[in-house]
ZAGU-990168 format. One record per residue: residue number from 1; residue in three letters; x, y, z of N, C-alpha, C in turn. Coordinates in pm, whole numbers, plus 50000, padded with zeros to 5 digits. Example, Ala and Ser with C-alpha at 12.3 -4.5 7.8 and 13.67 -1.06 7.14 Angstrom:
SITE,num,residu,n.x,n.y,n.z,ca.x,ca.y,ca.z,c.x,c.y,c.z
SITE,1,ALA,51319,49431,50780,51230,49550,50780,51320,49670,50780;
SITE,2,SER,51285,49775,50708,51367,49894,50714,51290,50003,50787;
//
This chain:
SITE,num,residu,n.x,n.y,n.z,ca.x,ca.y,ca.z,c.x,c.y,c.z
SITE,1,MET,21747,15351,16323,21869,15292,16268,21852,15141,16255;
SITE,2,LEU,21890,15086,16140,21874,14943,16119,21986,14867,16188;
SITE,3,HIS,21952,14745,16235,22053,14662,16299,22057,14526,16229;
SITE,4,SER,22147,14440,16271,22176,14317,16197,22071,14209,16215;
SITE,5,LEU,21974,14224,16304,21875,14120,16329,21736,14162,16283;
SITE,6,GLN,21730,14227,16169,21603,14272,16115,21524,14154,16059;
SITE,7,SER,21392,14166,16060,21306,14067,15996,21262,14120,15860;
SITE,8,ILE,21222,14029,15773,21186,14065,15635,21037,14098,15626;
SITE,9,ASP,21007,14201,15548,20872,14228,15501,20869,14194,15353;
SITE,10,TRP,20775,14106,15313,20766,14065,15172,20671,14160,15100;
SITE,11,LEU,20721,14226,14995,20644,14327,14923,20560,14266,14813;
SITE,12,THR,20446,14330,14786,20372,14299,14666,20440,14371,14549;
SITE,13,VAL,20405,14332,14427,20463,14398,14309,20423,14545,14305;
SITE,14,ASP,20300,14577,14346,20256,14717,14351,20340,14798,14449;
SITE,15,GLU,20365,14743,14568,20447,14812,14668,20589,14830,14618;
SITE,16,TRP,20641,14726,14554,20776,14734,14500,20787,14843,14395;
SITE,17,GLN,20691,14850,14301,20700,14949,14194,20693,15090,14249;
SITE,18,GLU,20611,15113,14349,20604,15246,14411,20740,15285,14470;
SITE,19,PHE,20808,15189,14531,20942,15213,14585,21041,15241,14473;
SITE,20,VAL,21036,15163,14366,21128,15178,14252,21118,15318,14192;
SITE,21,GLU,20995,15370,14180,20974,15500,14117,21048,15612,14191;
SITE,22,GLY,21074,15593,14318,21141,15697,14397,21290,15676,14414;
SITE,23,GLN,21348,15578,14344,21489,15545,14361,21572,15591,14240;
SITE,24,THR,21668,15677,14263,21749,15728,14153,21837,15619,14091;
SITE,25,ALA,21867,15514,14168,21955,15407,14118,21879,15298,14043;
SITE,26,SER,21748,15309,14033,21671,15202,13969,21687,15206,13818;
SITE,27,SER,21676,15087,13757,21685,15075,13612,21564,14998,13562;
SITE,28,VAL,21558,14976,13432,21446,14902,13375,21439,14761,13431;
SITE,29,PHE,21552,14706,13477,21552,14570,13530,21492,14562,13671;
SITE,30,HIS,21471,14677,13733,21396,14681,13859,21245,14696,13834;
SITE,31,HIS,21208,14741,13718,21069,14776,13688,20981,14652,13692;
SITE,32,ARG,20858,14670,13738,20764,14558,13749,20738,14491,13615;
SITE,33,LYS,20741,14568,13507,20714,14510,13376,20821,14408,13338;
SITE,34,TRP,20944,14432,13378,21052,14336,13350,21033,14211,13435;
SITE,35,LEU,21002,14229,13562,20977,14114,13649,20862,14030,13595;
SITE,36,GLU,20755,14097,13555,20637,14025,13507,20663,13956,13374;
SITE,37,LEU,20748,14015,13290,20786,13949,13166,20854,13816,13194;
SITE,38,LEU,20952,13814,13283,21024,13691,13315,20933,13590,13383;
SITE,39,HIS,20844,13639,13467,20749,13549,13533,20656,13483,13431;
SITE,40,ARG,20605,13560,13337,20508,13507,13241,20574,13417,13137;
SITE,41,GLN,20698,13447,13101,20764,13366,13000,20814,13235,13058;
SITE,42,TYR,20875,13239,13177,20943,13122,13230,20876,13062,13354;
SITE,43,GLY,20774,13128,13407,20707,13074,13525,20784,13097,13654;
SITE,44,PHE,20888,13181,13653,20964,13208,13774,20878,13282,13876;
SITE,45,LYS,20882,13238,14001,20808,13306,14107,20882,13433,14149;
SITE,46,ILE,20805,13539,14172,20861,13667,14214,20859,13674,14366;
SITE,47,LYS,20976,13705,14425,20986,13725,14569,21060,13856,14593;
SITE,48,ILE,21003,13945,14674,21063,14077,14695,21081,14102,14844;
SITE,49,PRO,21195,14063,14900,21221,14088,15042,21260,14234,15065;
SITE,50,SER,21217,14287,15179,21250,14425,15214,21264,14437,15364;
SITE,51,ILE,21317,14549,15407,21315,14587,15548,21239,14718,15558;
SITE,52,VAL,21138,14718,15641,21052,14835,15659,21071,14889,15800;
SITE,53,SER,21087,15019,15809,21103,15084,15938,21019,15211,15940;
SITE,54,ASN,20940,15230,16045,20851,15346,16056,20763,15360,15932;
SITE,55,GLU,20712,15244,15886,20621,15235,15773,20685,15281,15642;
SITE,56,LYS,20816,15285,15637,20886,15321,15514,20979,15206,15473;
SITE,57,ILE,20980,15176,15343,21072,15076,15292,21212,15135,15294;
SITE,58,ARG,21303,15070,15365,21440,15120,15376,21533,15055,15274;
SITE,59,VAL,21506,14929,15242,21591,14857,15149,21513,14738,15094;
SITE,60,ALA,21533,14705,14966,21460,14594,14905,21534,14548,14780;
SITE,61,ILE,21501,14426,14737,21561,14368,14617,21463,14268,14556;
SITE,62,PRO,21442,14270,14423,21356,14169,14362,21435,14041,14334;
SITE,63,LEU,21375,13927,14363,21436,13797,14337,21338,13712,14257;
SITE,64,LEU,21393,13628,14169,21310,13532,14098,21361,13392,14129;
SITE,65,GLN,21267,13300,14148,21301,13163,14183,21317,13081,14057;
SITE,66,THR,21436,13023,14037,21463,12942,13920,21494,12799,13961;
SITE,67,LEU,21498,12712,13863,21528,12570,13886,21624,12524,13778;
SITE,68,SER,21735,12462,13818,21833,12414,13721,21791,12278,13667;
SITE,69,LEU,21858,12234,13561,21830,12102,13505,21854,11991,13607;
SITE,70,ARG,21943,12015,13702,21972,11917,13806,21878,11930,13926;
SITE,71,GLY,21779,12019,13914,21681,12035,14021,21724,12127,14133;
SITE,72,ARG,21831,12206,14113,21877,12298,14217,21789,12422,14218;
SITE,73,LYS,21738,12459,14335,21652,12576,14351,21738,12698,14380;
SITE,74,LYS,21713,12806,14303,21790,12929,14320,21698,13049,14331;
SITE,75,LEU,21745,13150,14402,21686,13284,14397,21792,13376,14340;
SITE,76,ILE,21757,13451,14236,21855,13536,14168,21795,13674,14145;
SITE,77,SER,21879,13775,14161,21838,13912,14127,21919,13962,14007;
SITE,78,LEU,21871,13947,13894,21759,13869,13843,21813,13786,13727;
SITE,79,PRO,21754,13671,13697,21797,13597,13578,21773,13679,13452;
SITE,80,PHE,21864,13664,13355,21854,13730,13224,21855,13883,13234;
SITE,81,SER,21910,13934,13342,21914,14079,13364,22059,14120,13388;
SITE,82,ASP,22097,14236,13339,22237,14275,13343,22284,14313,13483;
SITE,83,TYR,22207,14400,13547,22261,14468,13663,22143,14508,13753;
SITE,84,VAL,22127,14438,13865,22010,14460,13951,22056,14479,14096;
SITE,85,PRO,22112,14596,14128,22161,14616,14265,22047,14630,14365;
SITE,86,VAL,22080,14605,14490,21987,14632,14599,21952,14780,14598;
SITE,87,LEU,21825,14813,14616,21781,14953,14624,21761,14991,14771;
SITE,88,ALA,21813,15107,14809,21804,15147,14949,21796,15299,14959;
SITE,89,ASN,21733,15346,15068,21725,15489,15095,21848,15540,15169;
SITE,90,GLU,21937,15450,15204,22060,15488,15273,22168,15386,15239;
SITE,91,SER,22291,15423,15260,22402,15334,15226,22426,15230,15335;
SITE,92,HIS,22499,15127,15299,22548,15024,15392,22438,14938,15454;
SITE,93,VAL,22322,14929,15389,22215,14845,15446,22191,14718,15363;
SITE,94,ALA,22258,14707,15248,22241,14586,15166,22280,14462,15244;
SITE,95,SER,22388,14471,15322,22434,14357,15401,22330,14315,15505;
SITE,96,ILE,22264,14414,15566,22162,14384,15667,22046,14308,15604;
SITE,97,LEU,22003,14353,15484,21894,14283,15415,21937,14141,15380;
SITE,98,CYS,22058,14124,15331,22103,13990,15290,22116,13896,15410;
SITE,99,HIS,22158,13946,15524,22161,13862,15645,22019,13823,15687;
SITE,100,ALA,21924,13916,15670,21785,13884,15702,21731,13777,15607;
SITE,101,ILE,21766,13787,15478,21725,13685,15381,21784,13550,15419;
SITE,102,LEU,21910,13549,15455,21976,13424,15495,21908,13362,15616;
SITE,103,ASN,21877,13443,15716,21814,13392,15839,21676,13333,15810;
SITE,104,GLU,21600,13396,15721,21463,13351,15696,21455,13235,15598;
SITE,105,LEU,21548,13230,15501,21537,13130,15394,21643,13021,15402;
SITE,106,ARG,21717,13018,15509,21825,12920,15524,21769,12778,15505;
SITE,107,GLY,21833,12701,15419,21794,12562,15395,21687,12544,15289;
SITE,108,GLN,21628,12654,15240,21520,12641,15141,21570,12645,14997;
SITE,109,PHE,21692,12698,14976,21743,12715,14840,21889,12670,14834;
SITE,110,ASN,21927,12618,14718,22067,12579,14696,22156,12700,14674;
SITE,111,ALA,22096,12808,14622,22174,12930,14597,22082,13051,14603;
SITE,112,ILE,22134,13160,14661,22069,13291,14656,22178,13389,14614;
SITE,113,ILE,22156,13456,14500,22263,13536,14439,22211,13677,14411;
SITE,114,ILE,22288,13777,14453,22256,13918,14429,22358,13973,14330;
SITE,115,ARG,22310,14029,14219,22397,14090,14119,22401,14241,14142;
SITE,116,GLY,22519,14295,14163,22528,14438,14187,22663,14495,14149;
SITE,117,GLY,22677,14625,14170,22800,14694,14133,22905,14693,14242;
SITE,118,GLU,22870,14641,14360,22964,14635,14471,22948,14502,14544;
SITE,119,PRO,23056,14449,14603,23041,14331,14687,22957,14364,14810;
SITE,120,ILE,22882,14267,14858,22803,14287,14979,22881,14230,15097;
SITE,121,ALA,22906,14313,15194,22991,14276,15307,22936,14153,15379;
SITE,122,GLY,23027,14060,15409,22991,13942,15486,22953,13822,15403;
SITE,123,PHE,22959,13835,15269,22920,13724,15182,23026,13701,15076;
SITE,124,GLU,23041,13574,15037,23138,13539,14934,23095,13600,14801;
SITE,125,THR,23190,13657,14730,23160,13730,14608,23246,13680,14492;
SITE,126,SER,23186,13671,14375,23261,13640,14254,23239,13751,14153;
SITE,127,SER,23331,13764,14057,23319,13866,13954,23378,13813,13824;
SITE,128,ARG,23289,13772,13734,23334,13720,13605,23292,13808,13488;
SITE,129,ASP,23214,13913,13516,23164,14002,13411,23199,14146,13442;
SITE,130,VAL,23191,14228,13337,23203,14373,13352,23083,14438,13283;
SITE,131,ARG,23059,14563,13315,22954,14639,13247,23015,14769,13197;
SITE,132,HIS,22954,14829,13096,23004,14952,13037,22894,15057,13033;
SITE,133,GLU,22929,15180,13068,22835,15291,13066,22899,15411,12997;
SITE,134,LEU,22816,15484,12921,22860,15607,12855,22768,15721,12900;
SITE,135,ARG,22827,15828,12951,22749,15945,12987,22695,16011,12860;
SITE,136,THR,22564,16037,12858,22503,16101,12741,22433,16231,12778;
SITE,137,ASP,22460,16281,12899,22401,16407,12942,22502,16521,12936;
SITE,138,VAL,22598,16506,12845,22699,16610,12823,22687,16655,12677;
SITE,139,PRO,22750,16768,12640,22738,16816,12501,22780,16709,12400;
SITE,140,TRP,22711,16707,12285,22738,16605,12184,22883,16607,12137;
SITE,141,ASP,22941,16724,12123,23081,16733,12080,23172,16657,12177;
SITE,142,GLN,23140,16664,12304,23221,16594,12404,23202,16443,12393;
SITE,143,ILE,23079,16400,12367,23053,16256,12348,23128,16205,12226;
SITE,144,GLU,23116,16276,12116,23177,16233,11990,23330,16232,11999;
SITE,145,ALA,23384,16325,12077,23530,16333,12092,23587,16212,12164;
SITE,146,SER,23501,16140,12238,23548,16023,12313,23557,15898,12226;
SITE,147,PHE,23506,15903,12101,23512,15788,12012,23656,15766,11965;
SITE,148,ALA,23701,15641,11965,23835,15608,11916,23840,15623,11764;
SITE,149,SER,23959,15640,11711,23977,15662,11566,23914,15552,11480;
SITE,150,PRO,23931,15422,11516,23867,15318,11434,23715,15331,11430;
SITE,151,ILE,23657,15375,11539,23512,15396,11544,23472,15505,11447;
SITE,152,ARG,23546,15613,11446,23514,15724,11355,23520,15677,11209;
SITE,153,ARG,23621,15597,11178,23634,15546,11040,23517,15456,11003;
SITE,154,ASN,23475,15373,11098,23363,15282,11070,23232,15357,11052;
SITE,155,ILE,23214,15464,11128,23094,15547,11112,23093,15610,10973;
SITE,156,LEU,23206,15662,10930,23215,15722,10797,23187,15617,10689;
SITE,157,LYS,23236,15497,10709,23211,15391,10611,23062,15357,10605;
SITE,158,ALA,22997,15350,10721,22853,15323,10724,22776,15432,10652;
SITE,159,GLU,22819,15556,10669,22754,15667,10599,22771,15654,10448;
SITE,160,ARG,22892,15617,10405,22915,15600,10261,22832,15485,10204;
SITE,161,GLN,22807,15384,10286,22724,15271,10244,22575,15306,10244;
SITE,162,LYS,22543,15428,10287,22406,15479,10291,22315,15393,10379;
SITE,163,LEU,22369,15354,10493,22287,15281,10590,22187,15378,10654;
SITE,164,VAL,22070,15325,10683,21963,15406,10744,21925,15345,10878;
SITE,165,PHE,21919,15430,10981,21876,15387,11114,21736,15441,11140;
SITE,166,GLU,21647,15353,11188,21510,15395,11217,21469,15345,11354;
SITE,167,LYS,21417,15435,11436,21362,15396,11566,21218,15351,11545;
SITE,168,ARG,21186,15230,11596,21052,15175,11577,20999,15115,11708;
SITE,169,THR,20867,15106,11715,20804,15042,11831,20697,14942,11789;
SITE,170,ASP,20686,14914,11660,20580,14826,11612,20619,14679,11625;
SITE,171,ALA,20520,14591,11620,20543,14448,11638,20625,14389,11524;
SITE,172,THR,20611,14443,11404,20689,14392,11291,20838,14411,11315;
SITE,173,ALA,20874,14520,11381,21016,14547,11408,21076,14441,11500;
SITE,174,ILE,20999,14393,11597,21053,14290,11686,21072,14159,11609;
SITE,175,ASP,20988,14133,11510,21006,14015,11427,21131,14027,11339;
SITE,176,ILE,21156,14149,11289,21278,14173,11212,21400,14148,11301;
SITE,177,PHE,21395,14202,11421,21507,14180,11514,21527,14031,11538;
SITE,178,TYR,21419,13958,11562,21434,13817,11598,21499,13736,11486;
SITE,179,ARG,21462,13765,11362,21523,13693,11250,21674,13714,11250;
SITE,180,LEU,21717,13837,11272,21860,13867,11274,21927,13809,11400;
SITE,181,HIS,21854,13806,11508,21905,13753,11634,21937,13603,11621;
SITE,182,VAL,21849,13531,11554,21871,13388,11533,21999,13367,11450;
SITE,183,LEU,22018,13448,11345,22138,13436,11262,22264,13464,11344;
SITE,184,THR,22257,13565,11430,22372,13601,11513,22405,13491,11613;
SITE,185,ARG,22302,13438,11679,22323,13333,11778,22378,13206,11714;
SITE,186,LYS,22328,13174,11597,22379,13055,11524,22528,13073,11494;
SITE,187,LYS,22566,13191,11449,22707,13218,11419,22794,13202,11543;
SITE,188,LEU,22741,13244,11659,22818,13236,11784,22810,13099,11848;
SITE,189,GLY,22717,13014,11801,22700,12882,11860,22630,12886,11994;
SITE,190,VAL,22532,12977,12006,22461,12996,12133,22311,12976,12111;
SITE,191,PRO,22241,12902,12199,22095,12889,12183,22026,13024,12190;
SITE,192,VAL,21913,13036,12124,21841,13162,12119,21712,13151,12200;
SITE,193,GLN,21673,13263,12260,21547,13266,12334,21430,13241,12239;
SITE,194,ALA,21320,13192,12296,21201,13166,12216,21145,13296,12160;
SITE,195,LYS,21084,13287,12043,21025,13406,11983,20915,13464,12071;
SITE,196,THR,20844,13378,12144,20738,13426,12233,20793,13521,12339;
SITE,197,TYR,20919,13498,12380,20980,13587,12479,20988,13729,12424;
SITE,198,PHE,21033,13745,12301,21048,13879,12244,20912,13943,12214;
SITE,199,ARG,20815,13861,12179,20681,13918,12159,20622,13966,12291;
SITE,200,LYS,20649,13893,12399,20606,13939,12531,20682,14065,12572;
SITE,201,LEU,20812,14068,12542,20892,14187,12572,20834,14310,12501;
SITE,202,HIS,20795,14290,12375,20734,14400,12301,20604,14443,12367;
SITE,203,HIS,20522,14346,12404,20391,14377,12463,20405,14442,12602;
SITE,204,GLU,20493,14386,12686,20503,14430,12825,20583,14560,12840;
SITE,205,LEU,20691,14576,12765,20779,14690,12786,20769,14794,12675;
SITE,206,ILE,20798,14753,12553,20805,14851,12445,20670,14918,12423;
SITE,207,SER,20562,14840,12426,20429,14899,12407,20387,14988,12523;
SITE,208,ASN,20458,14980,12634,20429,15063,12751,20531,15174,12769;
SITE,209,GLY,20600,15209,12662,20691,15322,12666,20824,15298,12734;
SITE,210,LEU,20862,15171,12749,20986,15138,12819,21094,15088,12723;
SITE,211,GLY,21083,15123,12596,21187,15082,12503,21147,15101,12359;
SITE,212,SER,21238,15061,12271,21216,15071,12128,21307,14973,12057;
SITE,213,ILE,21287,14961,11926,21374,14877,11842,21438,14968,11739;
SITE,214,GLY,21571,14963,11733,21642,15035,11627,21672,14939,11514;
SITE,215,VAL,21637,14978,11392,21658,14892,11275,21747,14964,11175;
SITE,216,VAL,21853,14896,11131,21942,14949,11028,21910,14878,10897;
SITE,217,THR,21890,14957,10792,21861,14900,10660,21964,14949,10559;
SITE,218,LYS,21984,14866,10457,22064,14906,10340,21980,14875,10217;
SITE,219,GLU,21948,14979,10145,21860,14964,10028,21731,14893,10067;
SITE,220,ASN,21674,14937,10179,21547,14889,10233,21553,14746,10287;
SITE,221,ARG,21671,14687,10297,21684,14551,10352,21738,14560,10494;
SITE,222,PRO,21665,14508,10594,21716,14512,10732,21842,14427,10746;
SITE,223,ILE,21948,14487,10798,22073,14413,10815,22123,14414,10960;
SITE,224,ALA,22058,14492,11045,22095,14493,11187,21980,14554,11267;
SITE,225,ALA,21973,14516,11395,21868,14569,11481,21912,14560,11626;
SITE,226,VAL,21853,14645,11708,21885,14649,11851,21757,14669,11930;
SITE,227,VAL,21747,14602,12045,21639,14626,12141,21694,14716,12250;
SITE,228,LEU,21636,14834,12263,21676,14933,12362,21568,14945,12468;
SITE,229,LEU,21607,14940,12593,21513,14951,12704,21545,15077,12785;
SITE,230,GLY,21444,15159,12812,21469,15286,12878,21381,15310,12998;
SITE,231,PHE,21445,15353,13107,21372,15389,13229,21464,15469,13319;
SITE,232,ASN,21409,15572,13384,21480,15648,13486,21611,15707,13433;
SITE,233,GLU,21603,15766,13315,21715,15837,13253,21829,15744,13211;
SITE,234,ARG,21803,15615,13202,21905,15518,13160,21852,15440,13041;
SITE,235,LEU,21925,15443,12930,21889,15366,12811,21983,15246,12802;
SITE,236,THR,21926,15127,12798,22005,15004,12801,22006,14938,12663;
SITE,237,TYR,22125,14914,12615,22148,14847,12486,22143,14697,12514;
SITE,238,LYS,22020,14643,12515,21999,14510,12570,22034,14397,12474;
SITE,239,TYR,21978,14398,12355,22003,14292,12257,22037,14355,12123;
SITE,240,ALA,22141,14307,12059,22176,14356,11926,22206,14237,11835;
SITE,241,ALA,22173,14252,11708,22193,14143,11612,22217,14202,11474;
SITE,242,SER,22285,14123,11390,22312,14170,11255,22324,14052,11160;
SITE,243,ASP,22306,14080,11034,22321,13979,10929,22470,13954,10908;
SITE,244,PRO,22519,13832,10933,22663,13806,10918,22716,13837,10778;
SITE,245,SER,22630,13833,10677,22675,13858,10540,22691,14007,10510;
SITE,246,ALA,22648,14094,10604,22651,14238,10578,22747,14314,10669;
SITE,247,LEU,22833,14243,10741,22918,14308,10841,23017,14406,10780;
SITE,248,GLU,23052,14385,10655,23148,14474,10589,23096,14618,10583;
SITE,249,CYS,22963,14633,10588,22902,14767,10583,22907,14839,10718;
SITE,250,ARG,22954,14773,10821,22964,14826,10957,22828,14860,11018;
SITE,251,PRO,22730,14769,11006,22598,14798,11063,22598,14803,11216;
SITE,252,ASN,22686,14727,11281,22689,14729,11427,22736,14864,11480;
SITE,253,ASP,22836,14921,11414,22881,15055,11453,22770,15158,11432;
SITE,254,TRP,22697,15142,11322,22588,15236,11292,22476,15222,11396;
SITE,255,LEU,22451,15100,11440,22353,15078,11548,22393,15153,11675;
SITE,256,VAL,22518,15132,11718,22564,15194,11842,22565,15346,11829;
SITE,257,TYR,22618,15395,11719,22628,15540,11700,22491,15607,11710;
SITE,258,ASN,22393,15551,11642,22259,15611,11644,22188,15591,11776;
SITE,259,SER,22219,15483,11846,22162,15463,11980,22216,15568,12076;
SITE,260,ILE,22345,15600,12063,22404,15705,12147,22340,15840,12115;
SITE,261,ARG,22325,15869,11988,22259,15995,11949,22118,16003,12005;
SITE,262,MET,22046,15892,11995,21909,15890,12045,21905,15912,12195;
SITE,263,ALA,21997,15847,12269,22003,15864,12414,22027,16011,12449;
SITE,264,ALA,22120,16074,12378,22152,16214,12406,22035,16306,12372;
SITE,265,GLU,21974,16284,12257,21866,16371,12210,21739,16356,12294;
SITE,266,GLU,21715,16237,12349,21592,16213,12424,21608,16232,12574;
SITE,267,GLY,21724,16282,12617,21741,16321,12756,21783,16210,12850;
SITE,268,PHE,21833,16099,12798,21884,15994,12886,22020,16036,12943;
SITE,269,ARG,22042,16006,13068,22167,16042,13135,22280,15948,13098;
SITE,270,VAL,22245,15821,13073,22345,15717,13050,22297,15623,12941;
SITE,271,LEU,22392,15580,12855,22368,15464,12769,22443,15348,12832;
SITE,272,ASP,22369,15246,12870,22426,15127,12933,22447,15023,12826;
SITE,273,PHE,22573,14984,12804,22606,14886,12702,22584,14742,12747;
SITE,274,GLY,22541,14720,12871,22517,14586,12919,22644,14519,12969;
SITE,275,ILE,22631,14390,12998,22743,14317,13059,22820,14235,12956;
SITE,276,THR,22946,14209,12990,23035,14133,12903,23119,14040,12990;
SITE,277,ASP,23131,13916,12947,23222,13823,13013,23365,13879,13005;
SITE,278,LYS,23437,13874,13116,23572,13930,13119,23665,13866,13016;
SITE,279,ARG,23634,13743,12976,23719,13675,12879,23696,13723,12736;
SITE,280,GLN,23585,13796,12713,23554,13846,12579,23627,13980,12557;
SITE,281,GLU,23756,13972,12541,23837,14093,12537,23806,14179,12415;
SITE,282,GLY,23772,14116,12302,23738,14192,12182,23614,14276,12202;
SITE,283,LEU,23510,14219,12262,23387,14292,12287,23409,14403,12390;
SITE,284,ARG,23491,14375,12489,23523,14479,12589,23593,14597,12522;
SITE,285,ARG,23687,14569,12434,23757,14678,12364,23661,14755,12276;
SITE,286,PHE,23569,14684,12208,23472,14751,12121,23388,14852,12201;
SITE,287,LYS,23339,14811,12316,23257,14901,12398,23339,15018,12451;
SITE,288,SER,23462,14990,12491,23548,15097,12545,23584,15199,12437;
SITE,289,LYS,23590,15158,12310,23626,15249,12201,23523,15359,12180;
SITE,290,TRP,23402,15339,12235,23300,15443,12226,23312,15544,12340;
SITE,291,GLY,23412,15526,12425,23429,15615,12538,23358,15569,12663;
SITE,292,ALA,23304,15447,12659,23231,15395,12775,23328,15356,12886;
SITE,293,SER,23286,15379,13009,23365,15339,13126,23329,15196,13165;
SITE,294,GLU,23430,15120,13207,23410,14980,13243,23410,14964,13394;
SITE,295,TYR,23315,14882,13443,23303,14856,13586,23287,14705,13609;
SITE,296,ASP,23343,14658,13718,23322,14519,13755,23179,14496,13799;
SITE,297,LEU,23126,14379,13768,22996,14336,13817,23020,14224,13918;
SITE,298,PHE,22954,14235,14034,22978,14140,14143,22856,14053,14168;
SITE,299,TYR,22882,13925,14196,22778,13830,14233,22801,13792,14379;
SITE,300,SER,22714,13842,14466,22726,13811,14609,22640,13689,14639;
SITE,301,HIS,22702,13587,14699,22637,13459,14722,22587,13453,14867;
SITE,302,VAL,22460,13490,14884,22399,13486,15017,22389,13342,15065;
SITE,303,VAL,22358,13253,14972,22356,13108,14997,22431,13042,14882;
SITE,304,GLY,22513,12941,14912,22584,12868,14808,22718,12928,14774;
SITE,305,LYS,22786,12863,14682,22920,12902,14639,22917,12938,14492;
SITE,306,PRO,23016,13017,14446,23023,13048,14303,23033,12920,14219;
SITE,307,ASP,22952,12916,14111,22956,12800,14021,23070,12814,13922;
SITE,308,ARG,23120,12699,13879,23213,12699,13767,23137,12742,13642;
SITE,309,ASN,23195,12830,13562,23126,12879,13442,23080,12764,13356;
SITE,310,CYS,22947,12753,13336,22892,12639,13263,22934,12640,13117;
SITE,311,ASP,22964,12759,13059,22999,12762,12918,23139,12708,12893;
SITE,312,ARG,23214,12674,12997,23344,12613,12980,23334,12459,12978;
SITE,313,SER,23216,12407,13003,23200,12263,13013,23210,12197,12876;
SITE,314,ARG,23243,12068,12876,23254,11993,12751,23120,11988,12680;
SITE,315,ALA,23010,11969,12756,22877,11962,12696,22842,12092,12624;
SITE,316,ALA,22876,12206,12687,22846,12335,12625,22927,12354,12497;
SITE,317,ARG,23053,12310,12498,23137,12324,12378,23082,12239,12264;
SITE,318,ILE,23035,12120,12297,22977,12033,12194,22849,12095,12138;
SITE,319,ALA,22764,12148,12227,22639,12211,12183,22668,12330,12092;
SITE,320,SER,22771,12408,12127,22807,12523,12045,22848,12480,11905;
SITE,321,ALA,22928,12375,11895,22972,12325,11766,22854,12275,11683;
SITE,322,VAL,22760,12209,11748,22642,12157,11678,22559,12273,11622;
SITE,323,ILE,22538,12376,11703,22457,12490,11660,22519,12558,11538;
SITE,324,LYS,22650,12578,11542,22718,12647,11432,22706,12572,11300;
SITE,325,ARG,22699,12439,11307,22700,12357,11185,22560,12316,11142;
SITE,326,SER,22457,12352,11218,22321,12304,11191,22232,12416,11139;
SITE,327,PRO,22116,12383,11086,22018,12485,11046,21976,12569,11167;
SITE,328,THR,21923,12687,11140,21882,12776,11249,21775,12714,11338;
SITE,329,ALA,21700,12619,11285,21596,12555,11366,21654,12487,11489;
SITE,330,VAL,21777,12434,11477,21841,12368,11592,21870,12469,11702;
SITE,331,CYS,21920,12586,11663,21946,12694,11758,21818,12733,11832;
SITE,332,ARG,21708,12740,11758,21581,12780,11818,21525,12670,11909;
SITE,333,VAL,21532,12546,11865,21477,12436,11945,21554,12421,12076;
SITE,334,LEU,21687,12427,12069,21767,12415,12191,21740,12531,12287;
SITE,335,GLY,21724,12651,12232,21694,12765,12316,21559,12753,12385;
SITE,336,LYS,21460,12709,12311,21326,12693,12368,21324,12591,12480;
SITE,337,ALA,21404,12484,12463,21405,12376,12562,21492,12409,12683;
SITE,338,LEU,21603,12478,12661,21704,12488,12766,21725,12627,12824;
SITE,339,TYR,21678,12732,12756,21718,12866,12797,21678,12900,12940;
SITE,340,ARG,21561,12855,12982,21514,12889,13117,21603,12829,13226;
SITE,341,TYR,21686,12728,13190,21773,12664,13289,21915,12722,13287;
SITE,342,SER,21938,12826,13208,22075,12872,13184,22127,12970,13289;
SITE,343,GLN,22047,13001,13389,22089,13099,13490,22124,13032,13621;
//
């Protein structure tokens, strides 16, 4: 039985992956390929604390070390990842691991943050995001019946527009996605990740059977695309983008609809729609209209206090306005320079 004064065993990536493979709660964001992608793109150090008892890993969590523009050192599970709960062979041990992390790393970091589906007992917790999941291991008629009426109308409109959805895994598809992603980010006034990040994502994950790219075309012209990541019976709708000039054709609805069909047909238990800021009520409603269930996402602060949302700052508002009014190159340059500091 574990007690509150446990010491940490630091795992290698090989040891961690072996543990992940045996955990029903693990997702693609626990997978070593995802950790290695973030490490190689941004230089974040990988740290994997665990508690081992009788030569068995009882509980563990992957952390990446980041650095803010102000020089604040953080450990996060994980930056740029939707949902990375502590993995354990038994319940109620996440708190024990976090107390062990606090005891060993006290004073070394400005913040240590665990992202999960439940608050961790004994630590201050914040919740500014939600996540959405749709069960896809039930009969298709039941899945389709959960779609709201506006969704059904939009699907019919996409069909009348003769939109075509294609599942792809080739490198050209990731380039198609990136072009549309830049257009979408510019419209939203948000910096975009570097193109090298998506090429590494293709190489590390998609080429290793951990995902695909869905591309929607109209008359052979790509107008929308999605990056889907799959592992352990969970398909994650990670990145989606569309041509702002083609939205009348309902390409985003066609992307989601076909991603759900693909998840169901390929044996995935869940389609994970990813996380949404609680203030984005329109996006939350859109995800819920597909029949997805909404859950709070919790940030447990092992070290440090919850930060004020940086996107509410005056500097962020100014940057957003500049991006919207500037060529796409500005969106890309700002993303390349600043994205690694955004967590």
